N, C-alpha and C positions, 0 to 999 in steps of 0.2 A: 190767196189767203186773206188779204184785206177785204176783198169783196165779200168773201164768205163770212168774215167776222161782222161786217156791217149788216149782212142779211140775217145773221144769227141774232144780232141785237134787235133788229126789227121784229124778228119772230118772237123773241122773248118779251118784247115790250107790248105785244098784242095778245099775250096769254089771257084767256078768260078764266075767271075764278069758277070753273066747273070741274067736275071729275067725280071721284069716289064719294060714296055716301057718308063717309066719316068726316063731318065738317065741324071742327071745333069752333067755339065762339071766338069772336075777335077780341082784341085787347080792350080792357075797360077804359072807356073814354072819360070816366070820372077822375082817373088818375091825372093830376096836374102835370106830371112828367111825360105824359103821352098825348101829343097834339095831332089830330088828324091833319093831313096835308094832301091837297088835291094835286093831280098831275102824275105823269108816268115817271119811271126811273130815268135818271139823266146820266149816270155813269155806268161803265161796265160792272163795277162792283155792286151797284144797286140792282142792275138786271139780274145778276147772279143771286143776290140776297132775296129778291122777290121770287125767283124760280125755286130756290131752296125752300122758302117759306110755303109756297104753294105745294111743293112736293111733300112737305111735312104734314099735309092732310092725311097722308097714308100712315096708319099705325105701324105698319111693317117698317117703313123707312125711319120713323121716329125711334122704334126699338133698336134698329140697327145703328143709328147715329149715337144713341145713348151708350150702347155697348162699346162702340169704337172710342168714344170720348173717355169712358171709364178705363178702357184698356190702354190709353195713350200713356207712354212712360215719360212724356215731356212735361215740363213745368206747367202747372194749371191745366193739365190734361188736354193740351192743344193738339189739333190735327192740321196738317198741311192740306188745304182745301183741294187743290188740284189732284193731289195724291188720293185723297178721300174719294173723289169722284171716280178715279180709275181703279181703286182697290177692289179685290174680289170679283174680277171680271166685269168691272164697271157697274157694280150692283147699285150704288147710289145714283149714278148717272142715269141708268135705265129706269130706276124707280121714279126719279123726278120727271123724266120724259113721259112715262106712262101716265102719271097723275095729271100732268099739264098738257098732254096731247101735243108734245113738241118733239121734233126729230132729235134723237140723241146727239147727232152731229152738230146741231145748232147750239145746244148747251155746251158740248165739249169744246167747240171752236171758240165760243165766247170765253170760256174758262181759260183756254190756252192763250188767248190774246190778252187776257187781263194780267196785271201784275201778280206776283206770288201772294197768295192770301192764306191766312190761318183762321181756323174755326174753333171756337171754344165758348164756354160760359165764363165770362170775366168776373162776375160777381160771386164771391164764395157762397153766399146763402142760396143763390140760384143753382150752383153746382150741387148743393145738398138737396134742394127741394125738387128739382126737375126730375121726374120719374118717367119721362117720355110722353107726358100728356100733350094734347094739341093746343093747350093755352100757352103759347110761346111766341116770341117775336124773333125775327132775324134782322139784325141791325148792322150797318156799316158806316164807316167814316174814314176818310183818307189820312187826316192828320189829327194828332192829339189836340183836343179843344174844339174840333169841328162839331157842329150839331149832328148827332147820329140820325141817320135816316133808317127807319125800320118798316118791316112788313109783317102783317099777321098771315095766318094760313088761308085767309080769304083773298089775299093779295092787296089789302088796303095799305096805304102808305101813311106813315106817321113821322113826326119829328119828335125826338126825345130830348130831355134835359141833359146837356153835356156834363152837368155836375152831380146830378142825382139820378140813380137808376130807378126804373119803375118797379112795382111789386111783381109784375108778371115776369117770368124768366126770359132772359134775353140771350140769344146766341149771337156772338160777335163774329162778323166776317170782315176782317181788317188786314191791312198790309202786314206781311210777315216780319216779326221781330225775333222769332226763335230760330236757332241754328238746327234745322232738321237733318243736316248732313252728318252731324256728330253723334256718335252713340251716346244715348242718355244715361247709361249705367254709370254708377260711381266707380266701377272697376274698369272703365274703359282704358285701353292701352295707350292711345295717342303715340308718343315716342318713348314711352317709359317701359315697354315690354322688352324683355331680353330675348335672345335667340330662341329659347325654348318655349316662348309664348306665355310665360308666367308674368304675373303682375309685379311691376317694380314700383314701389312707392315714390311719389315725387320728392324732390329735395326739400329739406326743412328750411325754415327761415334763417337768414344770415343777419349779422348786425346791420342796422339801418334805421330808417324812419318808419314808425308804426302808427296806425290809427287803432284806438281801442274803444272809442265811443263815438256815436254820431246821433245828432238830433236835427231834424229838418222841420220847418214850419208847415210843410204840406208834402204830399207825395209827388207833386208836380206831374201827375199822371191822371188823365181822365178815366172814369170808371170803365169805359168801353175798352180801354187798352190794358186792363188787368193790373197786376202788381207792378209797382215801380221797379226800375232797374238802375239803381244808383251806381255810379262809377266815380272813382277818384283818379284824376290824371295829373302827372307831373310834367309841366311844360317848361321849356327853356329855349335858349337861343339855338337856332339851326345853323351849325357850323359857324362861319363868320359873316353870315348874311344878316339882313334886317328883318328876319322872319322868326316866328316862334315855331317850335315843333313839339311833338308829343314823345317824351322819353320813356314813360312807363304808365301803364293803366292797371288799376286794381278794380275787379268787378266779378260778377257772377260767373262769367265764362272764361275767366283766367285760371291758370293752374296755380297750385300752391308754389310760393307763399303769397301770391297776389290775388287769391280768391276770397271773396266774401259776397254774401247775398243778403241785401237789406230790402225787406218787403213791406216795411211800414216806416213811420217817421222816426222810429227809434231803433238803434242797433248797438249791441255791446259784444265785443269779441276781441280779436287780434288779427290784423292783416298788415303785411308789409307793403309800404307804398314805394319805397326807393331804398336800395341797398347802400351800405357804406361804400362799397366799391363803385357804385354808380355816382354817388355824391363826390367821391374823390376824383373820378374821371371827369366829371362835369366841371369841378373847380379847377382842375389842371387846364382844361380847354377854354374856360371862361373865367379868368381870375376876377375876383371881386363881385361876381354876379350871383344872384340867388335863383332858385327855381320856384315856379308857381305851383301851388296846390289848388287844383280846380275841380269842383264837383259838378257832375253832369247827370241828368236823368235821361238815360238812353232811350230813344224811340226808333232806332234803326239798327245799323250794323254795330255789333258789340265792339266797344273800345275804339271806335272811330268817331271822333267828334264831328257832328254836323249841326249847324245852327244858323238861323237867320238873324242873329244878334251878335255879330262879331265885335262890336264896339263897346260891349259892357265893361271890358277890362280897362279901357281908357277912362271911363267914368269912375270906376273904383279907384284907379291910380290917382285921379285928380282930387278925390276926396281925402285920400290918406297919404298924399305926398310921395307916391310911388313906393311907400314902405309896405309893399304888398307881396313880397316874395319871401322865401325861407332859405336859411343856411344852417349848417351845423357848426357848433362851437364847443369848446371845452371851458366850463365854468364850475367853480366850487367842487372841483375834483371829479366832474362827470360830464358826459356829453349832453348838450341841449340843442333843441331846434329853436332858432330865434329869427326875428325879422331881418330881411335884407332888401336892398333896393331892386325894384323891377324897372328896367329902363324903358321909357315910353317909345323910343324909336323902334323897338322891336314889334310894335303893334301894327305898323303900317301894312304888312302883308299877311296879317292874321287870316283874312278871308281866303287866302290861297289854299289853306288846308281845312278850313271850316266852311261848310256849305249850307245845309238845311236840316230842319226837323228837330234835333235834340234840344232839350230844355237846359239852359245854362243855369244851374242852381247858384253857383257863385265861386268867387276867388277867396280862399282862406286868408284871413288877416289875423295876426296875433292879437290877443285880447288887449294887450297894453297899447297897441296902436289904434285899435278900434274903439277903445274906451268903453268896452262892454264886457261884462263878466257873468259867467254862469258856472255854478258849482260843479266841479268835476270835469270841466272843459277848459281849453286854453286857446283855441283858435275859432274865430267868428267867420262864418261863410257869408260874404257880401255879394249880392246880386245886382241886377240892373238898378240904376239910380241910387246905389248904395244901400238898398234894402237888406235887412238882416234876414237871410233865408235859412239859417241854421247855425249850429255850433258843433265842433268836433274836438276830440282830444288827440293830440299828436305827441309822440315821445320818441326819444332816441334809445335804442337798446343795443 
């Protein structure tokens, strides 16, 4: 299999920009966000992006791809790329092979050997504007913030601005972020269907910590990766060890009452972050300790923190005297969420459960400790080097 994969890459890398007579123009070189780049593809995803771009010289394949994108029930109308190649009797795979004069097995083997990829138009205006024309780029990048490498339908290679999309529509071929295994319908059963198969609504929220507003200074997501996927994690001591662990996550892929979907820098609504029962259980197991409220922009597996910056909490703690956690208390006749000490010794093994990729937006610090106030909000999200990356409103209900 490995030898065949290497042979397939060599085959794809030597594709000539020849084929059917429908040859759309290349991307406009006058666009400052599109920079010509000499040289062949260097990663499997680049080989596949170029093969797809060449295949899109076919108006039949372009019409088929547009129809599949529009029919996708997943967020941002995404397609799982390897499935797309295999669907409909491998219609797309054979169309690409025919246009590029490449054995279908070579393309299929390269796709199988690559990491799971998703294909979509990440820029909303591109999703509206692209009607299946040949003036389109196929771009790829492994990690958020990487310079996207793109190919036009003539096979020319370009480097794109990672912060600003070009005017020409761009199809992104990037590592999978979407859970394509879960039914996308809002009426999906999961574990909430009774024996008769009818839909059973999820349980409603219980008393606890709620977030009702959020504002972040950026989306912390490059345009090629589409909409941001903000998550709020409750972190605390793992048993009696010197490690932190993730007690609860609220985000797009969570069930009610922990489900919320923020696709821009601002969000208003109501989402439970941690129930009163969870708070009580944590307090009983860890007397005198608070929990951390940490915001993440997810780039990989939903509600699983992965980052290459595990030490940012240490910096935030040092700036605010470790008053960077939260606890509930009763004051003035009602429940409130107030600051609590976060013990630095629990940061030593943080990297044992945090690995790579996700953007750590920050640790929430109450405004009285941060010395920073924003109307309608009461907790400040502090990131690397103590930078203010946003503010949120937390309340007890």
